[in-house]
C-alpha positions in Angstrom: 0.1 0.0 0.2 1.2 3.6 -0.7 1.4 6.6 1.4 -2.2 7.4 3.1 -3.2 4.0 2.1 -4.1 5.2 -1.4 -3.6 2.3 -4.2 -0.5 2.8 -6.3 -1.0 3.8 -10.0 -2.4 0.9 -12.1 -1.1 -0.2 -15.7 -4.3 -1.1 -17.0 -2.8 -2.7 -20.1 -0.8 -5.2 -18.2 -2.8 -5.8 -15.0 -5.0 -8.4 -16.2 -2.1 -10.1 -18.4 0.1 -10.3 -15.2 -2.8 -11.7 -13.2 -3.3 -14.2 -15.8 0.2 -15.4 -16.3 0.9 -14.9 -12.3 -1.6 -17.7 -11.6 -0.3 -19.7 -14.5 3.3 -19.5 -12.9 1.8 -20.3 -9.6 0.1 -23.6 -11.2 3.5 -24.8 -12.5 5.2 -24.1 -9.2 2.9 -26.1 -7.4 3.0 -28.9 -9.8 7.0 -28.8 -9.3 6.2 -28.6 -5.6 4.0 -31.4 -5.3 6.7 -33.4 -6.9 9.1 -32.4 -4.5 7.5 -32.9 -1.5 6.5 -36.4 -2.7 10.2 -37.3 -3.4 10.9 -35.6 0.2 8.6 -37.8 2.2 11.1 -40.0 4.0 11.1 -43.9 4.1 10.4 -44.8 7.8 10.7 -48.2 9.3 7.2 -49.0 8.5 8.3 -49.8 4.8 7.6 -48.6 1.4 3.8 -48.9 1.8 3.7 -46.2 4.7 6.3 -43.9 2.7 3.8 -44.0 -0.5 1.0 -43.2 1.7 2.7 -40.3 3.2 3.6 -39.1 -0.4 -0.4 -39.6 -1.3 -1.2 -37.4 1.6 1.1 -34.6 0.5 0.3 -35.1 -2.9 -3.4 -34.8 -2.4 -3.0 -31.6 0.0 -1.0 -29.8 -2.7 -3.1 -31.0 -5.2 -6.3 -29.7 -4.1 -4.7 -26.3 -3.8 -3.5 -26.6 -7.1 -7.0 -27.3 -8.3 -8.3 -24.0 -6.9 -5.6 -22.2 -8.6 -6.6 -23.7 -11.7 -10.3 -22.9 -11.3 -9.4 -19.3 -10.6 -7.4 -19.1 -13.5 -10.1 -20.7 -15.9 -12.6 -18.1 -14.5 -10.5 -15.2 -15.4 -9.9 -16.7 -18.6 -13.4 -17.3 -19.1 -14.3 -13.5 -18.1 -11.6 -12.3 -20.5 -13.3 -14.4 -23.6 -16.8 -13.3 -22.7 -15.4 -9.7 -22.6 -14.0 -9.8 -26.2 -17.1 -11.7 -27.3 -19.3 -8.6 -26.1 -16.8 -5.9 -27.2 -16.5 -5.4 -23.3 -13.1 -4.6 -21.6 -11.9 -6.0 -18.4 -9.2 -4.1 -17.0 -7.8 -3.3 -13.6 -8.8 0.4 -12.0 -7.6 2.5 -8.8 -10.7 2.5 -6.8 -9.9 6.3 -6.6 -10.7 6.3 -10.4 -14.1 5.2 -9.8 -17.1 7.5 -8.9 -20.6 6.2 -7.6 -23.5 8.4 -9.3 -26.4 6.2 -8.4 -28.7 6.4 -5.5 -27.3 4.4 -2.5 -28.5 0.8 -2.6 -27.2 -0.5 0.7 -27.3 0.5 4.2 -24.2 2.0 5.7 -24.1 -1.0 7.9 -23.3 -3.1 4.9 -19.8 -1.6 4.7 -19.0 -2.4 8.4 -20.4 -5.4 9.2 -19.2 -9.3 9.7 -20.1 -10.0 6.1 -18.0 -7.2 4.8 -15.2 -8.0 6.9 -15.4 -11.5 5.3 -15.6 -10.2 1.9 -12.5 -7.5 2.6 -10.6 -10.8 4.0 -11.6 -13.2 1.1 -10.2 -10.5 -1.5 -7.1 -10.1 0.5 -6.5 -13.7 0.8 -7.8 -15.2 -2.7 -8.3 -12.4 -4.7 -11.1 -10.8 -6.6 -13.3 -13.6 -8.4 -16.3 -11.1 -9.6 -15.4 -7.7 -11.1 -17.3 -4.7 -10.5 -19.4 -3.2 -13.4 -18.6 0.3 -14.7 -18.9 2.6 -17.6 -16.6 5.4 -18.7 -17.5 9.0 -17.7 -19.0 10.9 -20.4 -17.0 14.2 -19.7 -13.8 12.4 -21.1 -12.2 12.9 -17.8 -10.7 9.4 -17.9 -12.7 8.4 -15.2 -15.3 5.7 -14.6 -18.8 5.5 -13.0 -20.0 2.4 -11.1 -22.9 0.4 -11.9 -22.7 -2.4 -9.6 -20.1 -3.9 -7.0 -20.0 -1.2 -4.4 -18.7 -3.5 -1.5 -16.2 -4.9 -3.6 -15.0 -1.8 -4.6 -15.0 -0.7 -0.9 -13.1 -3.7 0.0 -10.3 -3.1 -2.5 -10.3 0.5 -1.3 -10.0 -0.5 2.1 -7.0 -3.0 1.1 -5.1 -0.4 -1.2 -5.3 -2.5 -4.1 -6.7 -2.2 -7.7 -10.2 -3.5 -8.3 -11.1 -5.6 -11.2 -13.6 -4.0 -13.2 -15.7 -4.6 -16.3 -16.2 -1.7 -18.3 -19.2 -1.7 -20.6 -21.0 1.1 -22.7 -24.1 1.5 -20.5 -27.0 4.3 -20.7 -28.4 5.6 -17.4 -31.4 3.3 -17.5 -29.0 0.3 -18.3 -26.9 1.5 -15.1 -30.2 1.4 -12.9 -31.1 -1.9 -14.3 -27.8 -3.4 -13.4 -27.6 -2.0 -9.9 -31.0 -3.4 -9.5 -30.5 -6.8 -11.1 -27.5 -7.5 -9.0 -29.2 -6.7 -5.8 -32.0 -8.6 -6.9 -30.0 -11.9 -7.2 -28.1 -11.4 -3.8 -29.6 -12.8 -0.5 -27.9 -10.4 1.7 -29.6 -7.4 0.1 -32.5 -6.7 2.7 -36.2 -5.8 1.7 -35.7 -2.5 3.6 -32.4 -1.5 1.6 -34.5 -2.4 -1.8 -37.4 -0.2 -0.6 -35.2 3.1 0.0 -33.4 2.7 -3.1 -36.8 2.6 -4.8 -38.2 5.5 -2.9 -35.2 7.4 -3.9 -35.4 6.6 -7.7 -39.0 7.8 -7.3 -38.4 11.0 -5.4 -34.9 11.7 -6.6 -34.9 10.6 -10.3 -38.7 11.2 -11.1 -39.1 7.8 -12.1 -42.8 6.5 -12.2 -44.6 3.3 -11.0 -45.0 2.0 -14.0 -41.3 2.7 -15.0 -39.9 1.2 -11.7 -42.2 -1.9 -12.4 -41.0 -2.5 -15.6 -37.3 -2.5 -14.6 -37.8 -4.2 -11.8 -40.0 -7.1 -13.3 -43.0 -6.5 -10.6 -46.2 -5.2 -10.2 -47.3 -1.5 -9.8 -49.0 -2.2 -6.6 -45.9 -3.9 -5.5 -43.7 -0.9 -6.3 -46.4 1.6 -4.4 -45.9 -0.6 -1.2 -42.4 -1.1 -1.4 -42.1 2.9 -1.8 -44.3 3.4 1.1 -41.8 1.2 3.3 -38.7 3.1 1.6 -40.3 6.5 2.6 -40.3 6.0 6.2 -38.6 9.1 7.9 -34.7 9.2 8.0 -35.0 10.6 11.7 -36.8 7.4 12.7 -35.0 5.1 10.6 -31.7 6.4 11.7 -32.2 5.3 15.4 -33.0 1.6 14.8 -30.4 -0.6 15.9 -30.5 -2.3 12.2 -33.0 -1.1 9.9 -32.0 -3.8 7.5 -34.1 -6.1 10.1 -37.3 -4.2 9.6 -39.7 -6.6 8.0 -42.8 -6.1 5.4 -45.1 -6.5 8.2 -43.7 -4.3 11.0 -42.9 -1.6 8.3 -46.5 -1.5 6.9 -47.7 -1.8 10.3 -45.9 1.2 11.2 -46.9 3.1 7.9 -50.7 2.2 8.3 -50.6 3.4 12.0 -49.1 6.8 11.1 -51.5 7.1 8.2 -54.4 6.5 10.7 -53.2 8.8 12.7 -52.9 11.6 10.2 -56.7 10.5 9.2 -57.8 11.0 12.7 -56.0 14.6 12.6 -58.0 15.6 9.4 -54.6 15.2 7.3 -53.8 13.6 3.9 -51.9 10.4 3.6 -48.4 10.8 4.8 -45.4 11.0 2.4 -41.8 11.4 4.0 -43.0 14.3 6.1 -45.1 13.1 9.2 -46.5 15.6 11.8 -43.7 17.1 13.7 -45.2 16.1 17.2 -46.0 12.5 16.0 -42.6 12.3 14.9 -40.9 13.4 18.0 -42.9 10.9 20.1 -41.9 8.3 17.8 -38.1 9.1 17.8 -38.4 9.3 21.4 -39.9 5.9 22.0 -37.3 4.3 19.6 -34.4 6.0 21.2 -35.3 4.7 24.7 -35.2 1.0 23.2 -31.5 1.4 21.5 -29.6 -1.8 21.7 -32.7 -3.8 22.5 -33.2 -5.0 18.9 -35.1 -3.4 15.7 -38.4 -5.4 16.7 -38.5 -4.1 20.2 -38.0 -0.5 18.9 -40.8 -0.8 16.0 -43.2 -1.9 18.8 -42.4 1.1 20.9 -42.9 3.2 18.0 -46.2 1.6 17.2 -47.3 2.4 21.0 -46.3 5.7 20.7 -48.5 6.6 17.6 -51.5 5.4 19.8 -50.6 7.8 22.8 -52.7 10.8 23.0 -50.8 13.7 21.2 -49.5 16.6 23.6 -51.1 19.5 21.6 -51.3 23.1 22.9 -54.3 24.3 24.5 -56.4 26.8 22.5 -54.6 29.5 23.9 -51.3 28.7 25.0 -49.2 31.6 27.0 -45.7 31.8 26.0 -43.6 33.6 29.0 -40.3 35.4 29.0 -37.2 34.1 30.9 -38.1 36.6 33.3 -41.7 35.5 33.9 -43.3 38.2 32.0 -45.8 37.5 28.7 -44.1 37.0 25.4 -46.8 35.5 23.0 -49.9 33.5 22.7 -50.1 30.7 20.7 -53.5 29.7 19.1 -54.5 26.4 17.4 -57.6 26.2 15.3 -57.8 22.9 13.2 -54.4 22.6 11.2 -53.5 26.1 11.8 -51.6 27.9 14.4 -51.2 31.5 15.3 -48.5 33.2 17.3 -49.6 36.8 18.7 -46.8 39.0 20.2 -47.4 40.6 23.5 -48.3 44.2 22.7 -45.6 45.6 24.9 -43.0 43.7 23.0 -40.9 46.2 21.0 -41.6 46.1 17.1 -38.1 46.0 16.4 -37.6 42.8 18.5 -40.6 41.6 16.6 -39.3 42.1 13.2 -35.9 40.6 14.2 -37.6 37.4 15.6 -39.4 37.2 12.3 -36.0 37.6 10.3 -34.6 34.9 12.0 -37.5 32.5 11.7 -36.8 31.0 8.7 -33.3 29.8 10.0 -34.7 28.5 13.1 -37.2 26.3 11.4 -34.9 25.0 9.1 -32.4 24.1 12.2 -35.4 22.1 13.7 -36.6 20.6 10.7 -32.5 19.2 10.3 -32.7 18.0 13.6 -35.7 16.0 13.3 -34.9 15.2 9.7 -38.1 16.4 7.8 -39.0 19.3 5.8 -42.3 20.7 5.8 -43.1 21.6 1.9 -45.5 24.7 1.3 -48.6 23.3 -0.1 -50.8 25.1 -2.6 -54.5 25.5 -1.8 -57.4 26.2 -4.0 -58.9 29.5 -3.6 
């Protein structure tokens, strides 16, 4: 590894050739070592039969390792041949040359858990069996954009080694399809991770339910359900011990409970912005159960939904720090009106009004929500 853990520059034209020939040399060396070890097994007093048996044990052991190298060599040679037939190229890249423009499809814990550690150890010990999939950046910068293989890329980056990559001319839609296809074939990608990815595509990329259903090969009602799961608020999800353990039933119960609460309050169906007071109660309930398991936390959140909301009274008096009257908060239906005390200096009121947008943005950031201004009909 080079300075600061950065990979050394990669000669793309020779890296794969060196890899193939390196394995071939290892195969030849193992064959020679097998013969040498067989000859070095001593003849003991038990006779030639025991000596032959000893040579057989050593030979079988080395032979199994040699077969593993042979299999790895065949896989790489097959990859090269398939790439030539498709017109693709298979090269070794520095991880720093690869950008990731697509929506995140894995929870951050997928890059720190035991499975990721095992993947890193495997690549370090045995090499990278499966290449990542990239396309060349369209700005002629010489960089590459990742379609599939985020954990392999991260593992190689952590190890400070080149990453084996298949370069293919992909459109934007083909990039997304490749990302979905790889995840749909992997058992370690949770349902919640897939749902969160779908919600990001819908909200950030503007893909319709029909487009998502066609790309993933599922019905539109399934897309709608998955999108609901993926739109559960970040401030709630981030406090779960492991959101990857959030199953369909719990997620839909949580969504349905929040929707029922909103219906009871005379509100529309929830999107990603639930009622702030409700969200505060749910986040608080989940936070008190941290370390006790995701299912326990979800149960606490569901109980919080059924609690009576702590809404302000019709006329809530806000006091100054010295005890004097500051303002009155009046709530009527879905609207709240704040009336400052007439004795308060007008300059102070105007300064408070000037700072209000920043204060609201700060609170929304803390809670992980954003209140969108809704257009109303006259």
